[in-house]
C-alpha positions, 0 to 999 in steps of 0.5 A: 554747566562747567565749574572745574576744569583740570589742565594736563601739562608737561610743559611743552609748545602745545601744553603752554597753548592749552594753559591760556586756553584753559585759563581764557574758560575759567575765567570766562566761565567762573570755575575752578583751574587745576594744572595738573603736571604727571611725572612719568619717571624712567626707568622705572626706580624706587624713591624714599618720600623726601625723593619725590618731594623734591620730585615733584617740587622740580618740575613743579618749578619749572613747569607752573611759571608761566601759567601761574603768572597768565592766571594771576593777570587773568586774575583766576586762582591756578591750584598746581599738582604734581602727579609720579606715576608709569601711566602719564593718560592712566594718572590723568584720567584719574585724577578726573574721576577723583577731582569730579572735573567737567571738562579736561583740556591739553594740548594735541603734541606732547614732550613724546612728539611725533609717535602719532601724526594726528593726537599724542599718544597720551591726548588720545588714549586721554579722548578716549578713555575721560570721563567727561568732555575734552577739549584739544588745544594745538 
């Protein structure tokens, strides 16, 4: 039923906990797991292709280190993606559509802090607009 899981991560504590759930589910279901980090560049600026790749690599090292360790211990193959976008939620939704993911896993609050009472602003948009079920971990 669920063979492709997308974990949206920003490196926050909530995101790390969501990663643990995603890894657990991927192992139990035998599903493919992809971790996605969306870099939001503020203020928006023009980057050369080399600068884009440097930004993505820098983010990947920091964000994915713990997830790679946990996935390895659980015997789950982890695919990693880094995108650059002005709109984090929209980039995640597009990736869900493009990758035909069947489950999206996110933390309830990210690095944007307590802008909303119950859910982070990105998490709330994902719950409302993602084309697949969303597991919000708090």
